N, C-alpha and C positions, 0 to 999 in steps of 0.2 A: 504494499499499501504506501503509496507514495505520499510523502509531509510538503508542505509549501510553509515555508517562511515567511511574514509580512511585517514590514514598520509601520507601527501605528506612530503617528505624529500628533502629539495635543498642542493646539496656536494656545502662546500665551500671549498676552500681550504686554508690550513693554512696563513695564512696571516704575520706568525712572521718572516720572512725574510726580508718583505718589510718593515716592521716599523722597525726592526737592521738597516737595508741598511739607513733609514733615520737618525737612533741616528749617524751609524759611518762614514757621512758627515757631517753631523752639528756638531758634536764634531771633528772633524779634522779639519775643515775651521777656527771652534770657538778656538780651541787651538793653532792653527797657530799664532792668532795675541794675543792671553795672553803670548804665549813665546817669542816676539816681532819680529816672523819670519814673517810676516805681521802686515800692520798698519792701522788703524781704523775700521769700520763696517760696512761699506756702500755695502760689498761683500759676506758680512757673513749675512746682513738681509734677501737675498733670500732662503738663503740654511736655515735659521732657518725658516722659513715660507712656504716652499715649500717642503722640507726634515724633518727639526726637528718638523714639526707642522704637514701639512698634512698627509705625508707618514703614521705617528704614530697617524695619529686621521684615517686613513681609516684602517689600523690593529686593531685599538678597535673598530671598529665597526664591525668585520668581526670577531674578537676572540669573541663578545657576540652574534655572530651567533654559534661559535663553545661551548658557552659555558664555555669559558675558563675566570674565572674571573681575574686570576694574569693577562693575557696578557691586556686583555681589559682596566683593569683597568687603570695599569701601562703604555702602552701606550695613553690610553686616556688622563691620568695627564701629562704625560712628552709632548707631542703634544700640549695641551695647556701650558704647563710652558713655551713653544717654542714661541708660538705664544706673549704668555706677555712679556716675553723677548725682541721680535722683535720691538713690540710695542714700552717696555720702553726708546730704544735707538731712535727710533725714536721720540717720543715724546722728548727727549736729544737734538736731532740731530734740532729741530726746524719743521721738517715738519708738525705737528699738530699745531702749531701758536706759537707763540713766546710768547704768556703767560703763557702756560703749560711749556715750556720750561726754563721759568725764576723761576718756583715754584717749580724746580724739589727737590727733596730732597732724595738721596740716601740710606739712612736708611730703606726708606718703602721698596723698593727693595730688600733690606740687610734683613727684618723682611719677604720677602714673600721667599726667598733664606734658612731661618731657618726653615722656613713652609715646605715645598719641604725637607729639608733634615730631618726632623721627616718623613714624611711620605716615605720617602725611606727606613728608616729604618727599617719601617714594611714590605715594599715590599722585603726587604733582607732577611728577618724572611721568609719568602715565599719562596723565592728562593731558600735558605739552602734544602730545600726540592724537588728540583728541577730538579738541577742539580749542580755541581762543577764550572763549567765555566759560569752560568751565577749568581750562587751567586758569584763570584770576579768580577764580571762585577757589579754587583749591588754594591759591598762593595768599588768600586772605586769610582759610584756615590753619593757613601756617602760622599767620601773624597771632591771630588770638591764640592758637597752643601754646606758642611764644609767649604772649603777656601771661596768660592765665600762668603757668610752669614758674616763670621767675617771679610774677607777685604770689604766688601762694606759697614760693621758697621763699618768698623775703628779700630778693634780690631786683634792685634797678629803682627803688621806690616807686612812688605813684604812678610815676610814668607807663610800668608796665601794664596796670589796672587798664587806665586811658586807652592805650593802643588795644587791649583785648576788647573795651565793650565798643568802640568803636568800627575795629575789624569787625566783629559781631556783626554789626548793625549794616554793615555792607558785605556780608556774606549772605545773610539775610536778603536782601536787595540783588545780589549777582542769582541767587539761590532761586525765588521769583522768577526770575526771565529766564532763567533756564527748567522752569517748572512748565512756563507757558510756549517757550518754545519748541521743549520735547513737544509736550500734549500738541500745541497747534500744527505744528510741523508733521505728527502723522495724522492728526486727523485730517487733513487737506491733503496730504498727499505731496506737498511741495512745502520749501523754505516760507511759512509764515512769517516767522522770526530767525534773522540768521543768527550764527551761532561762530559765526569763523572760520577757519580752515586750521587742521594742525600747524604747529609751529614748524614743524622739520627739524628740529633740535638732533633727533635721535627717529632714526628710521628701524619700523618693525620689519621682521626679515619677511620675505613671501612666502605665502601659504602655500601647502607642498601640493603638488598635481594631484588634483581629483578632490580636492577640498574645495 
């Protein structure tokens, strides 16, 4: 009896606009607190969890299905980043008990920011060969994370906090544009909002024959 093998492809829509929306909203709300427009983090935490974390983790999973290593890795990393940040705020506020709150050492969070800064620089190198606007977004994410790391580690004075605050606001605005561009360009099937060409600094190897 002959057997027949079939490959079934499940069509999944591009999750990038959802992930970028999550990044846009959480950085907008968090920047308002850093800039002193709002105060406290009580109402930043829900957006950190549901938009910064969950929306980007959804995008991560479906970018893996798209075989998009950049989107899957970056959305996944920053989705988990916002979960970690939200949990850190909750620990500091005493939500998880007074013992944890009293033993908080902010420098540990500073080293986490430093680690994400290193990862973000790696992502920026890759983004340079995607499109200009994405590269620009990653550059300001680098500045945000560097500012957070220096500020939390107590290095550089108040300027590091200011750099982080304004960089985060710019990240939000650029991410809103990227979200809209990706959504509208896919929806209309043409360049509705331009995102620019790759910078051409580092060339990707050509795909193997037959791929």
